[in-house]
N, C-alpha and C positions, 0 to 999 in steps of 0.2 A: 289365473296368475301362475302360469307354468315356468316363467323365467325368474322367479324369486330365488336369489342366491347364486345366480349364474355369474354375476360379476366377480364374486369372490373366487370362483373356480378359474376364471380368466386371469385374474390378478395373480393367483398362486402359480398358474402355468407360466405366465410371463416372468415371474420372479424366479422360478426354477430354471427357465431358459437363460436368464441373465446370470444366474449362479454358475451354470454349466459353461457359459461363454467365459466368465471370469476364471474359472478353473483351467480352461484351455489356455488362456493367456498366461496364467501363472506357470503352467507346465512348460510352455514354450520359453518363457523368460528364464526358467531354471536351466533349460538346455543351452540357451545362449550364454548364460553365466558359466556353466560347466565347460563349454567350448573355449571361452576366454581364459578360464583357469588352466585348461589343458595347454593352450598356446603359451601362456606365461610360464608354466612349469617346464615345458619343453625348451623354451628359449633360455631360461635361466640354467637349466641342466646342461644344455649344449655349451653355454658360455663357461660354466664351471668345469666341464669336461675338457674343453679346449685349453684351459689354463694348465691342465695336467697332461695334455696330449704327448708332450715330449717324453713323459715317463712311461708311456705304453698304454695299450688299450685297457688292460685290467684296471690300472689306477684311474685312468680318465673316466671310464664307465662307472667305477665305484663312486667317484666324486659326483658324477652326474646323477646317479641314483639317489645319493644322499640329498642333493638339492631338490630333485623332483619330489621325493617323499616329504621334504620339509614344506613343500607347497601343496600338500594334501592330494598328490597325484600318484599314479603308478607308472613306472617306466616300463614300456612294453618292448623297446628295442634300443640298442646302442651299437653304433658301428664307427670305428675309427679307421680312416683312410689317410695314411700319412699323418699330417697334423690337423686334418679336418674331421670333425666329429658330427655325427647325425644322431639325434636323440628323439624318440617318440614317447609320448606320455598320454595317459587316459585319465579322465575325471568323469565319474558317473556316466560312463558309456560314450563320452565325447573324446575323440582322439585328435592329436596334433603332433606334428614333427617339426624339428628345427635343426639347422645346421650352423656350425660355427668353426672358425679357424682363422689363421693369420691372413691379413690382407697383403697380397703380393703386389708390389709396385712394378709397373712396366716401364723399364728404362727411361 
């Protein structure tokens, strides 16, 4: 009876593999959520900054940074070109950028 107890080793091995697969899925899900949070923070920061674009780059970027931080993200860049602002944000290693400004009507 050399195989006695072998089933428990196989069950434990399969259980460990399933746990590792579940951990991998959880880590990937956290990355997806962080990327979505970074996009949302960048979008909201750009919109807030665009509302202050006429006041200059300093005030526009300060407002954008406040909004990005309120969304638990870090603003990594802010650039104002005329009335159009571009904001980049990072959440747990995931980055995103957004641009906002006035809509120009063509004649």
